Backbone as a printed PyTorch tensor [residue, N CA C, xyz], in Angstrom:
tensor([[[ 0.8470, -1.1760, -0.0310],
         [ 0.0260,  0.0050, -0.0220],
         [ 0.8940,  1.2810,  0.0100]],

        [[ 0.6570,  2.1020, -0.9360],
         [ 1.3710,  3.3540, -1.0350],
         [ 0.9870,  4.4470,  0.0150]],

        [[ 1.9900,  4.9160,  0.7220],
         [ 1.6770,  5.8870,  1.7660],
         [ 1.4650,  7.1930,  1.2040]],

        [[ 0.4910,  7.9420,  1.4170],
         [ 0.1710,  9.2020,  0.9600],
         [ 1.0100, 10.2100,  1.7200]],

        [[ 1.9090, 11.0570,  1.1030],
         [ 2.6390, 12.0040,  1.8620],
         [ 1.7970, 13.1110,  2.4870]],

        [[ 2.1860, 13.4880,  3.7310],
         [ 1.4960, 14.5120,  4.3000],
         [ 1.8140, 16.0100,  3.7810]],

        [[ 0.9970, 17.0370,  4.0490],
         [ 1.3230, 18.3520,  3.6170],
         [ 1.8220, 19.1150,  4.8700]],

        [[ 2.7270, 19.9230,  4.6250],
         [ 3.4860, 20.5940,  5.7240],
         [ 2.7960, 22.0650,  5.7920]],

        [[ 2.5190, 22.5130,  7.0240],
         [ 1.9830, 23.7870,  7.1670],
         [ 2.6840, 24.5740,  8.2850]],

        [[ 2.5820, 25.8000,  8.3180],
         [ 3.2060, 26.6430,  9.4500],
         [ 2.0770, 27.6840,  9.9180]],

        [[ 2.2100, 28.0310, 11.2420],
         [ 1.2970, 28.9500, 11.7160],
         [ 2.0420, 29.8500, 12.6720]],

        [[ 1.9470, 31.0880, 12.7360],
         [ 2.5550, 31.9680, 13.7190],
         [ 1.7800, 31.9410, 15.1330]],

        [[ 2.6020, 31.7830, 16.1460],
         [ 1.9020, 31.7850, 17.4300],
         [ 2.7560, 32.7890, 18.4190]],

        [[ 2.2050, 33.2350, 19.4270],
         [ 2.9100, 33.9380, 20.4290],
         [ 3.6540, 33.1010, 21.3570]],

        [[ 4.8750, 33.4090, 21.7050],
         [ 5.7530, 32.5870, 22.4570],
         [ 6.4200, 33.3560, 23.5370]],

        [[ 6.5670, 32.7970, 24.7360],
         [ 7.3280, 33.4300, 25.7960],
         [ 8.7880, 33.0960, 25.7540]],

        [[ 9.5640, 34.1750, 25.5900],
         [10.9640, 33.9970, 25.5280],
         [11.6480, 34.3920, 26.8570]],

        [[12.8240, 33.9020, 27.0670],
         [13.5250, 34.1250, 28.4760],
         [14.8450, 34.7370, 28.2230]],

        [[15.1900, 35.6490, 29.2420],
         [16.6200, 36.0350, 29.3030],
         [16.9330, 36.4990, 30.6830]],

        [[18.2270, 36.6340, 30.9540],
         [18.7150, 36.9800, 32.3790],
         [19.7260, 38.1150, 32.3650]],

        [[19.7240, 38.8570, 33.3880],
         [20.7370, 40.0120, 33.3390],
         [21.5520, 39.9270, 34.6390]],

        [[22.6920, 40.5750, 34.5630],
         [23.6290, 40.8830, 35.7140],
         [23.9390, 42.2250, 35.7620]],

        [[23.9770, 42.8200, 36.8660],
         [24.3180, 44.2920, 37.1410],
         [23.0590, 45.1850, 37.0140]],

        [[23.2700, 46.4880, 37.0640],
         [22.1920, 47.3440, 37.0380],
         [22.5080, 48.4780, 35.9130]],

        [[21.6290, 48.5500, 35.0860],
         [21.7970, 49.5010, 33.9510],
         [21.6180, 51.0340, 34.5920]],

        [[22.5850, 51.9260, 34.4340],
         [22.6750, 53.2260, 34.9460],
         [23.3830, 54.1400, 34.0360]],

        [[23.4310, 55.3850, 34.5070],
         [24.2900, 56.4050, 33.7850],
         [25.7180, 56.0560, 33.7980]],

        [[26.1970, 55.1500, 34.6890],
         [27.6050, 54.8660, 34.7830],
         [27.8630, 53.6280, 33.8470]],

        [[26.7780, 52.9360, 33.3090],
         [27.0620, 51.7270, 32.5080],
         [27.7920, 52.1920, 31.2110]],

        [[29.0140, 51.5470, 30.9650],
         [29.7650, 51.9390, 29.7250],
         [29.3710, 50.9010, 28.6310]],

        [[29.1980, 49.6620, 29.0300],
         [29.0060, 48.5340, 28.0530],
         [27.8560, 47.7040, 28.3700]],

        [[26.9870, 47.4420, 27.3980],
         [26.0770, 46.2780, 27.3980],
         [26.6550, 45.0810, 26.7700]],

        [[26.5050, 44.0160, 27.4850],
         [27.1070, 42.7500, 26.8270],
         [25.8730, 41.8350, 26.4410]],

        [[25.8280, 41.3000, 25.2200],
         [24.8050, 40.4480, 24.8810],
         [25.5820, 39.0870, 24.6930]],

        [[25.2880, 38.1210, 25.5060],
         [26.0280, 36.9420, 25.5860],
         [25.0630, 35.7070, 25.3950]],

        [[25.5620, 34.8130, 24.3290],
         [24.6330, 33.7590, 23.9860],
         [25.3090, 32.3520, 24.1410]],

        [[24.6340, 31.5410, 24.9930],
         [25.1060, 30.2710, 25.2650],
         [25.2740, 29.3100, 24.2210]],

        [[25.7570, 28.1590, 24.4790],
         [25.9380, 27.1310, 23.4040],
         [24.8300, 26.0210, 23.6320]],

        [[25.0030, 25.0610, 22.8460],
         [23.9610, 24.0170, 22.6600],
         [23.8480, 23.1360, 24.1040]],

        [[22.7630, 22.9600, 24.5810],
         [22.5780, 22.1710, 25.7840],
         [22.9060, 22.9280, 27.1170]],

        [[22.7900, 24.3210, 27.0290],
         [23.0870, 25.0860, 28.2400],
         [21.8050, 25.9010, 28.6120]],

        [[21.9890, 26.4860, 29.7480],
         [20.9030, 27.4110, 30.1560],
         [21.4330, 28.8090, 30.5270]],

        [[20.6650, 29.7640, 30.1480],
         [21.3150, 31.1590, 30.2210],
         [21.4360, 31.6320, 31.6930]],

        [[20.6730, 31.0800, 32.6350],
         [20.8420, 31.5520, 34.0510],
         [22.0580, 31.0400, 34.5910]],

        [[22.5960, 29.9910, 34.1010],
         [23.9370, 29.4220, 34.5480],
         [25.0580, 29.9440, 33.7870]],

        [[24.9090, 30.0030, 32.4100],
         [25.8800, 30.6600, 31.4700],
         [26.3170, 32.0040, 31.8970]],

        [[25.3250, 32.8610, 32.3820],
         [25.6240, 34.3010, 32.6040],
         [26.4820, 34.3370, 33.7800]],

        [[26.5820, 33.4240, 34.6630],
         [27.5080, 33.4560, 35.7650],
         [29.0710, 33.5570, 35.2860]],

        [[29.2510, 33.1070, 34.1880],
         [30.7250, 33.2010, 33.6220],
         [31.1890, 34.6630, 33.5460]],

        [[30.2390, 35.6460, 33.5490],
         [30.6480, 36.9630, 33.3830],
         [30.5460, 37.8210, 34.6020]],

        [[30.4250, 37.0680, 35.8490],
         [30.2200, 37.7540, 37.0620],
         [31.4530, 38.5760, 37.5590]],

        [[32.6410, 38.0190, 37.0470],
         [33.9040, 38.8270, 37.3720],
         [34.0010, 40.1770, 36.8210]],

        [[33.1920, 40.4690, 35.8530],
         [33.3390, 41.8660, 35.1570],
         [32.9180, 42.9160, 36.2380]],

        [[33.3330, 44.1290, 36.0530],
         [32.9970, 45.2570, 36.8690],
         [31.5660, 45.5640, 36.6170]],

        [[30.6740, 45.1350, 37.4010],
         [29.2380, 45.3620, 37.1120],
         [28.7340, 46.6790, 37.3530]],

        [[29.4680, 47.6040, 37.8720],
         [29.1530, 49.0430, 37.8840],
         [29.2460, 49.7840, 36.5510]],

        [[30.0060, 49.0390, 35.6240],
         [30.2530, 49.5630, 34.2880],
         [29.6990, 48.6890, 33.1460]],

        [[29.4440, 47.4590, 33.4970],
         [29.0950, 46.4250, 32.6240],
         [27.7330, 45.8640, 32.9520]],

        [[26.7620, 45.8900, 32.0150],
         [25.5260, 45.2270, 32.1630],
         [25.3470, 43.9780, 31.2620]],

        [[25.0570, 42.8740, 31.7620],
         [25.1450, 41.6210, 31.0160],
         [23.8030, 41.1600, 30.7320]],

        [[23.5220, 40.8460, 29.5380],
         [22.2940, 40.2480, 29.0440],
         [22.4060, 38.8840, 28.4410]],

        [[21.7820, 37.8990, 29.0750],
         [21.9450, 36.4760, 28.4170],
         [20.6760, 35.9560, 28.0450]],

        [[20.3480, 36.0830, 26.7820],
         [19.0910, 35.4630, 26.2440],
         [19.2110, 33.8700, 26.2760]],

        [[18.1310, 33.1950, 26.3690],
         [18.0700, 31.7490, 26.3030],
         [17.5230, 31.1860, 24.9750]],

        [[18.0840, 30.2040, 24.5470],
         [17.5880, 29.6090, 23.2370],
         [16.1580, 29.2470, 23.3570]],

        [[15.4100, 29.4680, 22.2160],
         [13.9270, 29.2160, 22.1820],
         [13.5620, 27.7550, 22.3200]],

        [[14.3710, 26.8320, 22.2420],
         [14.0890, 25.4230, 22.3170],
         [14.6100, 24.9280, 23.6420]],

        [[13.6700, 24.4640, 24.5740],
         [14.2010, 23.7950, 25.7980],
         [14.0790, 22.3030, 25.7390]],

        [[14.7440, 21.5620, 26.4390],
         [14.6300, 20.1130, 26.4630],
         [15.3990, 19.5100, 27.6940]],

        [[15.1470, 18.4050, 27.9600],
         [15.7580, 17.6470, 29.0910],
         [17.1790, 17.1240, 28.5390]],

        [[18.1880, 17.4950, 29.3350],
         [19.6020, 16.9390, 28.8710],
         [19.5890, 15.4740, 29.1030]],

        [[18.9810, 14.9670, 29.9650],
         [19.0790, 13.5210, 30.2200],
         [18.0060, 12.7190, 29.4280]],

        [[17.3980, 13.1430, 28.3920],
         [16.4200, 12.5080, 27.7060],
         [14.9640, 12.7820, 28.0470]],

        [[14.4910, 12.2950, 29.0660],
         [13.1400, 12.4720, 29.5300],
         [13.0940, 13.0970, 30.9110]],

        [[14.1510, 13.4010, 31.5300],
         [14.1300, 14.1120, 32.8770],
         [15.5660, 14.6540, 33.1140]],

        [[15.6830, 15.2520, 34.2350],
         [16.9620, 15.8340, 34.6570],
         [16.9550, 17.4140, 34.3450]],

        [[18.2680, 17.8340, 34.0260],
         [18.3930, 19.2470, 33.8080],
         [17.8460, 19.8230, 32.6520]],

        [[17.0900, 20.9410, 32.7480],
         [16.4730, 21.5390, 31.5760],
         [17.4100, 22.5480, 30.9580]],

        [[17.7030, 22.3200, 29.5710],
         [18.6790, 23.1250, 28.8750],
         [17.9720, 23.6570, 27.7410]],

        [[18.8590, 24.3220, 26.7960],
         [18.1070, 24.9520, 25.5150],
         [19.0530, 24.9540, 24.4190]],

        [[18.5870, 25.1030, 23.2710],
         [19.3030, 25.2820, 21.9880],
         [18.7210, 26.3880, 21.1470]],

        [[19.5100, 26.7870, 20.1800],
         [19.0070, 27.8810, 19.2850],
         [18.4040, 27.5170, 18.0750]],

        [[18.7980, 26.3640, 17.6040],
         [18.1530, 25.9460, 16.3370],
         [18.5600, 24.4410, 15.8880]],

        [[17.8460, 23.8600, 14.9540],
         [18.3110, 22.7830, 14.2980],
         [18.3990, 23.0200, 12.7760]],

        [[18.8450, 21.9520, 12.0830],
         [18.9610, 22.1640, 10.5770],
         [17.5560, 22.1700, 10.0010]],

        [[16.4700, 21.6350, 10.7500],
         [15.1260, 21.5610, 10.1390],
         [14.4860, 22.8360, 10.2530]],

        [[13.8630, 23.3120,  9.1170],
         [13.1520, 24.5880,  9.1670],
         [13.9700, 25.7990,  9.7060]],

        [[15.2630, 25.7270,  9.2830],
         [16.3010, 26.6220,  9.8050],
         [16.0150, 28.0730,  9.5870]],

        [[15.5060, 28.4890,  8.4440],
         [15.3840, 29.8350,  8.1210],
         [14.2280, 30.5170,  9.0220]],

        [[13.1760, 29.8010,  9.4090],
         [12.2250, 30.3670, 10.2740],
         [12.8290, 30.4140, 11.7500]],

        [[13.6570, 29.5050, 12.1780],
         [14.3390, 29.5370, 13.4630],
         [15.2970, 30.7420, 13.5060]],

        [[16.0560, 30.8440, 12.4910],
         [17.0490, 32.0730, 12.4410],
         [16.2160, 33.3790, 12.5720]],

        [[15.2150, 33.4650, 11.8020],
         [14.4600, 34.6950, 11.8370],
         [13.8510, 34.9420, 13.2000]],

        [[13.4020, 33.9030, 14.0210],
         [12.7560, 34.0750, 15.2610],
         [13.8230, 34.4040, 16.2340]],

        [[14.9100, 33.6950, 16.2080],
         [15.8460, 34.1020, 17.4220],
         [16.7170, 35.3100, 17.1750]],

        [[16.8580, 35.7040, 15.8430],
         [17.5530, 36.9880, 15.6280],
         [16.5910, 38.1580, 16.0800]],

        [[15.3340, 38.0630, 15.7980],
         [14.2830, 39.0060, 16.0560],
         [14.2270, 39.1190, 17.5120]],

        [[14.3780, 37.9650, 18.2300],
         [14.3670, 37.9570, 19.8920],
         [15.6100, 38.7990, 20.2620]],

        [[16.7660, 38.6000, 19.8100],
         [17.8630, 39.3680, 20.2330],
         [17.7560, 40.8360, 19.9250]],

        [[17.2960, 41.1250, 18.7820],
         [17.0360, 42.5780, 18.5180],
         [16.0670, 43.1710, 19.4140]],

        [[14.9690, 42.5080, 19.7160],
         [13.9560, 43.1020, 20.6540],
         [14.5780, 43.3450, 21.9470]],

        [[15.4250, 42.3770, 22.5560],
         [15.9340, 42.7150, 23.8140],
         [16.9730, 43.9520, 23.7980]],

        [[17.8200, 44.1190, 22.8250],
         [18.5950, 45.2190, 22.7160],
         [17.9630, 46.4780, 22.6540]],

        [[16.8170, 46.5880, 21.8190],
         [16.0570, 47.7000, 21.6730],
         [15.3830, 48.1650, 23.0510]],

        [[15.2180, 47.2750, 23.9360],
         [14.6050, 47.5700, 25.2880],
         [15.6070, 48.2470, 26.2330]],

        [[16.9650, 47.9450, 25.9660],
         [17.9600, 48.4050, 26.9310],
         [18.9240, 49.3360, 26.4110]],

        [[19.2370, 49.2610, 25.1190],
         [20.4490, 50.1110, 24.6510],
         [20.1020, 51.5690, 24.4930]],

        [[21.0400, 52.4340, 25.0450],
         [20.8380, 53.8780, 24.5950],
         [22.0940, 54.2650, 23.8100]],

        [[22.0980, 55.5560, 23.2790],
         [23.2810, 55.9120, 22.4620],
         [24.5860, 55.8660, 23.0200]],

        [[24.5960, 56.1610, 24.3280],
         [25.9380, 56.2310, 25.0820],
         [26.4480, 54.8870, 25.4660]],

        [[25.6220, 53.8010, 25.3230],
         [26.1100, 52.5410, 25.7240],
         [26.9170, 51.7900, 24.5180]],

        [[28.0950, 51.4070, 24.9500],
         [28.8960, 50.5460, 24.0730],
         [28.1720, 49.1270, 24.0160]],

        [[28.6040, 48.3250, 23.0220],
         [27.9160, 47.0570, 22.8930],
         [29.0400, 46.0580, 22.6820]],

        [[29.0820, 44.9460, 23.5030],
         [29.9430, 43.8840, 23.2260],
         [29.0700, 42.5880, 23.0690]],

        [[29.1970, 41.8010, 21.9880],
         [28.5390, 40.6090, 21.6520],
         [29.3760, 39.4420, 21.7490]],

        [[28.8870, 38.4640, 22.5440],
         [29.6710, 37.2890, 22.7320],
         [28.9060, 36.0460, 22.4520]],

        [[29.4210, 35.0920, 21.6410],
         [28.6840, 33.8500, 21.4080],
         [29.6240, 32.6910, 21.7000]],

        [[29.0420, 31.6970, 22.4070],
         [29.8850, 30.4400, 22.7790],
         [29.3070, 29.3710, 21.9740]],

        [[30.1230, 28.5530, 21.3020],
         [29.8890, 27.2740, 20.7570],
         [28.7270, 27.5900, 19.5950]],

        [[27.5480, 27.0130, 19.8590],
         [26.3730, 27.1750, 19.0270],
         [26.0440, 28.7300, 18.9680]],

        [[26.3500, 29.4650, 20.1100],
         [25.9410, 30.7860, 20.2840],
         [26.8620, 31.6450, 19.2220]],

        [[27.9590, 31.1630, 18.6510],
         [28.6930, 31.9600, 17.6790],
         [27.8480, 32.0770, 16.3660]],

        [[27.2060, 31.0890, 15.8560],
         [26.4050, 31.2210, 14.7840],
         [25.1750, 32.0860, 15.0240]],

        [[24.6120, 31.9820, 16.3080],
         [23.4620, 32.8650, 16.6960],
         [23.7170, 34.2560, 16.5360]],

        [[24.8780, 34.5780, 17.2260],
         [25.1220, 36.0920, 17.4330],
         [25.6200, 36.6530, 15.9240]],

        [[26.3110, 35.8780, 15.2160],
         [26.8010, 36.3550, 13.9090],
         [25.6530, 36.5550, 12.8770]],

        [[24.6970, 35.6710, 12.9660],
         [23.5520, 35.7900, 12.0850],
         [22.6800, 36.9440, 12.4170]],

        [[22.6190, 37.1580, 13.8020],
         [21.8710, 38.2380, 14.2580],
         [22.4900, 39.5980, 13.7610]],

        [[23.7950, 39.6530, 13.8990],
         [24.5300, 40.9200, 13.4950],
         [24.3930, 40.9870, 11.9390]],

        [[24.4720, 39.9490, 11.2970],
         [24.4030, 40.0940,  9.7720],
         [23.0200, 40.4480,  9.3620]],

        [[21.9860, 40.2310, 10.0250],
         [20.6850, 40.6830,  9.6750],
         [20.4270, 42.0860, 10.0910]],

        [[20.7400, 42.5280, 11.3260],
         [20.3250, 43.7400, 11.9160],
         [21.4040, 44.7680, 11.8530]],

        [[22.6540, 44.4210, 11.7990],
         [23.8400, 45.3260, 11.5520],
         [23.9470, 46.3430, 12.8200]],

        [[23.8120, 45.8230, 14.0910],
         [24.0530, 46.7960, 15.1850],
         [25.3730, 47.4520, 15.2270]],

        [[25.5050, 48.5550, 15.6950],
         [26.7390, 49.1920, 15.9250],
         [27.2940, 48.5380, 17.2310]],

        [[28.5650, 48.0660, 17.0040],
         [29.1810, 47.3450, 18.2680],
         [30.5320, 47.7450, 18.4380]],

        [[31.1240, 47.4740, 19.6420],
         [32.5210, 47.7090, 20.0340],
         [33.3540, 46.5640, 19.7420]],

        [[32.9060, 45.3240, 20.2700],
         [33.7350, 44.0670, 20.2110],
         [32.6890, 42.9150, 19.9920]],

        [[33.2120, 41.8470, 19.1400],
         [32.5090, 40.6690, 19.0290],
         [33.4870, 39.6520, 19.3800]],

        [[32.9400, 38.8430, 20.3470],
         [33.8040, 37.7460, 20.9110],
         [33.2390, 36.3420, 20.5490]],

        [[33.9230, 35.6860, 19.6080],
         [33.5890, 34.3290, 19.1490],
         [34.3230, 33.3560, 20.0000]],

        [[33.5880, 32.5410, 20.6420],
         [34.1870, 31.6320, 21.7500],
         [33.8470, 30.1900, 21.3230]],

        [[34.9310, 29.5700, 20.7340],
         [34.9480, 28.0610, 20.5310],
         [33.6720, 27.6290, 19.6060]],

        [[33.4730, 28.3230, 18.5580],
         [32.4190, 28.0600, 17.7300],
         [32.7610, 28.3240, 16.2360]],

        [[31.8540, 27.9050, 15.3990],
         [32.1150, 28.0250, 13.8970],
         [31.3640, 29.2390, 13.2670]],

        [[32.1020, 30.0030, 12.5050],
         [31.4640, 31.1480, 11.8890],
         [30.5830, 30.6070, 10.6610]],

        [[29.3660, 31.0420, 10.5930],
         [28.4030, 30.4770,  9.5630],
         [28.8050, 30.8210,  8.1890]],

        [[28.9770, 29.7670,  7.4230],
         [29.4430, 29.8660,  6.0000],
         [28.4040, 30.6030,  5.0690]],

        [[27.2370, 30.6810,  5.5600],
         [26.0670, 31.2740,  4.5890],
         [26.1620, 32.9150,  4.8190]],

        [[26.9890, 33.3890,  5.6170],
         [27.0880, 34.9360,  5.6990],
         [27.9640, 35.2870,  4.5060]],

        [[27.5540, 36.4320,  3.9520],
         [28.3010, 37.0740,  2.8090],
         [29.4870, 37.6570,  3.3830]],

        [[30.6990, 37.2220,  2.9750],
         [31.9360, 37.5570,  3.5620],
         [32.2160, 39.0740,  3.1920]],

        [[31.9480, 39.5260,  1.9880],
         [32.2430, 40.7880,  1.5460],
         [31.4020, 41.8690,  2.4280]],

        [[30.0550, 41.6530,  2.5630],
         [29.1900, 42.3680,  3.2500],
         [29.6430, 42.3960,  4.6960]],

        [[30.1530, 41.3200,  5.2550],
         [30.5520, 41.2480,  6.7130],
         [31.7830, 42.0980,  6.8180]],

        [[32.7880, 41.9910,  5.8840],
         [33.9390, 42.8580,  6.0350],
         [33.5800, 44.4410,  5.8440]],

        [[32.6200, 44.7830,  5.0860],
         [32.1850, 46.0950,  5.0450],
         [31.5590, 46.5570,  6.3570]],

        [[30.9580, 45.6540,  7.0710],
         [30.3080, 46.0670,  8.3510],
         [31.1760, 46.0250,  9.4870]],

        [[32.0660, 45.1940,  9.5880],
         [32.9680, 45.0820, 10.7350],
         [34.2190, 46.0820, 10.5190]],

        [[34.9620, 46.2040, 11.4780],
         [36.2180, 46.8810, 11.4710],
         [37.3240, 46.1460, 11.9950]],

        [[38.6440, 46.6140, 11.8000],
         [39.8160, 45.8890, 12.1040],
         [39.8770, 45.8350, 13.7440]],

        [[40.1750, 44.6590, 14.2130],
         [40.4920, 44.4220, 15.5700],
         [39.1750, 44.4850, 16.3910]],

        [[37.9750, 44.3750, 15.8480],
         [36.9040, 44.3870, 16.6380],
         [36.4940, 42.9680, 16.9470]],

        [[36.9480, 41.9490, 16.2460],
         [36.5180, 40.6050, 16.4690],
         [37.6300, 39.8430, 16.9960]],

        [[37.2220, 39.0800, 18.2030],
         [38.1840, 38.2910, 18.8590],
         [37.7530, 36.9060, 19.0190]],

        [[38.7370, 35.9020, 18.7830],
         [38.4620, 34.5090, 18.8210],
         [39.1150, 33.9150, 20.0070]],

        [[38.2880, 33.1710, 20.7090],
         [38.7050, 32.6730, 22.0860],
         [38.5750, 31.0810, 22.0870]],

        [[39.4970, 30.4220, 22.5640],
         [39.3680, 28.9280, 22.5290],
         [40.3790, 28.3330, 23.5710]],

        [[40.0490, 27.1750, 24.1180],
         [40.8190, 26.4430, 25.0600],
         [41.8560, 25.5250, 24.3120]],

        [[43.0650, 25.3220, 24.8650],
         [43.9480, 24.4990, 24.1720],
         [43.7480, 23.0410, 24.3150]],

        [[42.6810, 22.6760, 25.1390],
         [42.3310, 21.3200, 25.2650],
         [40.8020, 21.0550, 24.9100]],

        [[40.3250, 21.9200, 23.9900],
         [38.9050, 21.8440, 23.7140],
         [38.6280, 20.5540, 22.9270]],

        [[37.6730, 19.7220, 23.5300],
         [37.4140, 18.3790, 23.0240],
         [36.5180, 18.5370, 21.7160]],

        [[35.7840, 19.6880, 21.5610],
         [34.9720, 19.8120, 20.3550],
         [35.5670, 20.6340, 19.3020]],

        [[36.3230, 21.7160, 19.5580],
         [36.9860, 22.5790, 18.6650],
         [38.3780, 21.9920, 18.5990]],

        [[38.5590, 20.9360, 17.9710],
         [39.7220, 20.0620, 17.7710],
         [40.8300, 20.8700, 17.0420]],

        [[42.1510, 20.5880, 17.1940],
         [43.1540, 21.3000, 16.3710],
         [42.8040, 21.2720, 14.8790]],

        [[42.2380, 20.2650, 14.3480],
         [41.9580, 20.2280, 12.9780],
         [40.7550, 21.2360, 12.6380]],

        [[39.7590, 21.2560, 13.3890],
         [38.6730, 22.1280, 13.1530],
         [39.1510, 23.5950, 13.4060]],

        [[39.9920, 23.7930, 14.4820],
         [40.4430, 25.1440, 14.6730],
         [41.3290, 25.6600, 13.4880]],

        [[42.1540, 24.8220, 12.9160],
         [42.9860, 25.2410, 11.8410],
         [42.0180, 25.5210, 10.5590]],

        [[40.9810, 24.8190, 10.4310],
         [40.0770, 25.0290,  9.4040],
         [39.4300, 26.3780,  9.4880]],

        [[39.0890, 26.7060, 10.8180],
         [38.3470, 28.0450, 11.1470],
         [39.2660, 29.1630, 10.8960]],

        [[40.4700, 28.9630, 11.2630],
         [41.5830, 29.9690, 11.1500],
         [41.7000, 30.2100,  9.7090]],

        [[41.8510, 29.2040,  8.8130],
         [42.0880, 29.3150,  7.4780],
         [41.0300, 30.0580,  6.7870]],

        [[39.7410, 29.8480,  7.2050],
         [38.5730, 30.4610,  6.6540],
         [38.6160, 31.8810,  7.0070]],

        [[39.0200, 32.3560,  8.0870],
         [39.1310, 33.7390,  8.4830],
         [40.2250, 34.4050,  7.5280]],

        [[41.2200, 33.7490,  7.3700],
         [42.2770, 34.2950,  6.5190],
         [41.9450, 34.4230,  5.0070]],

        [[41.1520, 33.3810,  4.5610],
         [40.7390, 33.3240,  3.1570],
         [39.6340, 34.4460,  2.9170]],

        [[38.8350, 34.6150,  3.9420],
         [37.8220, 35.6140,  3.7360],
         [38.2970, 37.0700,  4.0610]],

        [[39.4590, 37.2160,  4.5160],
         [39.9980, 38.5970,  4.8110],
         [39.4030, 39.1460,  6.1700]],

        [[38.9410, 38.2860,  7.1420],
         [38.5120, 38.6460,  8.3230],
         [39.6520, 38.9690,  9.2360]],

        [[39.6880, 40.1220,  9.9290],
         [40.6040, 40.4510, 10.9690],
         [40.0750, 39.9470, 12.2710]],

        [[40.9460, 39.1150, 12.8860],
         [40.5960, 38.3940, 14.1110],
         [41.8230, 38.3180, 15.0520]],

        [[41.4060, 38.7970, 16.2460],
         [42.4790, 38.7370, 17.4210],
         [42.2010, 37.6060, 18.1500]],

        [[43.2950, 36.6980, 18.3350],
         [43.0680, 35.3880, 18.9630],
         [43.5140, 35.3750, 20.3510]],

        [[42.7870, 34.7360, 21.2850],
         [43.1300, 34.5120, 22.6190],
         [42.9170, 32.9640, 22.9960]],

        [[43.7970, 32.4690, 23.7800],
         [43.7440, 31.0870, 24.1480],
         [43.9400, 30.8950, 25.6270]],

        [[43.5140, 29.7590, 26.1960],
         [43.6500, 29.5510, 27.6590],
         [43.8810, 28.0570, 27.9570]],

        [[44.2950, 27.6990, 29.0890],
         [44.3800, 26.3280, 29.4470],
         [42.9860, 25.7230, 29.7590]],

        [[42.5240, 24.8680, 29.0300],
         [41.1910, 24.3850, 29.3050],
         [40.5410, 23.7420, 28.1890]],

        [[39.2460, 23.3570, 28.4020],
         [38.4170, 22.5540, 27.2950],
         [37.4750, 23.5650, 26.7660]],

        [[36.2650, 22.9000, 26.5210],
         [35.0680, 23.5780, 25.7720],
         [34.2110, 24.4290, 26.7850]],

        [[34.7070, 25.5950, 27.1280],
         [34.0160, 26.3120, 28.0820],
         [34.4070, 27.7460, 27.8990]],

        [[33.7140, 28.7000, 28.4650],
         [34.0400, 30.0970, 28.7840],
         [34.8740, 30.1510, 30.0330]],

        [[36.0330, 30.8150, 29.7760],
         [36.8630, 30.9830, 30.9610],
         [36.7280, 32.3980, 31.5050]],

        [[36.2840, 32.3410, 32.7790],
         [35.9560, 33.7590, 33.3950],
         [37.1720, 34.5640, 33.6150]],

        [[38.3590, 33.9790, 33.9310],
         [39.6380, 34.7310, 34.0730],
         [40.0310, 35.4350, 32.8100]],

        [[39.7870, 34.6460, 31.5840],
         [40.1500, 35.3520, 30.4150],
         [39.1600, 36.5140, 29.9600]],

        [[37.8350, 36.4120, 30.3590],
         [36.9820, 37.4090, 30.2450],
         [37.3540, 38.6100, 31.0370]],

        [[37.8340, 38.4680, 32.2500],
         [38.3370, 39.5540, 33.1430],
         [39.5280, 40.0700, 32.5270]],

        [[40.5150, 39.3190, 31.9640],
         [41.6770, 39.8820, 31.3800],
         [41.3490, 40.6920, 30.0690]],

        [[40.3560, 40.1750, 29.4140],
         [39.8000, 41.1080, 28.2440],
         [39.3120, 42.4760, 28.6940]],

        [[38.5300, 42.3890, 29.7070],
         [38.0800, 43.7750, 30.2860],
         [39.2420, 44.5540, 30.6110]],

        [[40.1760, 44.0350, 31.2470],
         [41.3660, 44.9190, 31.7330],
         [42.2920, 45.3700, 30.6630]],

        [[42.3000, 44.5990, 29.5530],
         [43.2670, 45.0170, 28.4260],
         [42.5350, 45.9890, 27.4250]],

        [[41.1210, 45.7230, 27.2310],
         [40.5000, 46.4390, 26.1910],
         [39.4570, 47.4060, 26.6270]],

        [[38.9520, 47.2980, 27.8740],
         [37.7490, 48.0860, 28.3140],
         [38.0580, 48.9070, 29.6080]],

        [[39.0570, 49.7080, 29.3880],
         [39.6290, 50.5430, 30.5410],
         [38.4650, 51.4880, 30.9980]],

        [[38.3840, 51.8690, 32.2020],
         [37.5170, 52.7980, 32.6790],
         [37.6510, 54.1040, 32.0090]],

        [[36.5720, 54.7270, 31.4980],
         [36.6240, 56.0040, 30.7890],
         [36.7830, 55.9640, 29.3740]],

        [[36.9150, 54.8580, 28.7890],
         [37.0830, 54.6150, 27.3670],
         [36.0770, 55.4250, 26.5230]],

        [[34.9350, 55.3330, 27.0900],
         [33.7380, 55.8420, 26.3030],
         [33.2780, 57.2270, 26.6740]],

        [[34.1540, 57.8760, 27.6000],
         [33.7760, 59.2540, 28.0590],
         [33.9410, 60.3630, 26.8040]]])
C-alpha cells in the first residue's frame, strides 16, 4: 500500500522567551554585553561566567535559546538550544528578532555594545549581526564556527579591524586542532581581521580570560 505524503503547514503563534541579566543599567554603565550560550546550556547558569566583570560599568544580558529540552532524555536538567537544521530559516528569523527586541529595550546611544557567542551561540550572534547590523564595539567568538552562509564581503564592510576576537581552550574536545585550523584558514581566506586568545582548558568560557579582556580592552573612561 502506497503511503500518501502529508502536507506541511506553518502558523505563527505567540511565544514566551526568556533572558537573564547581571548588574544594574545606569548612567555609569559603559558597556552592554549580549552573551549567547551554546547547545545544551541554560542562560541563568551561563551568565555566571561573566560575574567577574566590573558590574558598575558592565550590564550583562543572556538570552536563552527558544528550544528547551531535558539534557538527560526525559528528565533531569532543563537546557536549551538555538536551532536545528530543520526549518532553519524560520528559526534563524525568530531568534535573531528575539535578540534585536532585547537590545532595543535596553540600549541607549551612550552604551557601548559587546556581543559574545559561545559554541552554537557563535552562529546565533553572527547571524543576528548580519541581519540587523547593530553598531558594536567588540565581537567575541568563543569556541564556535562562523556560519558559511554569511556573505563575507558584506561582513567585512560591516565590521572593522580588531573588533572581532576569537577565544578557545588548548584542550577543547569539540574545537579540535583540525577544526580550529580550518576555522583560522577560513578567516584568512575571507579577509576577516581576528584577534586570537587562548587559555588552558576545554570547551568552556573561561571567566579569568573574560576579566583579562576587560582589563586590556575596556579600561575605565574609554567611552567618555
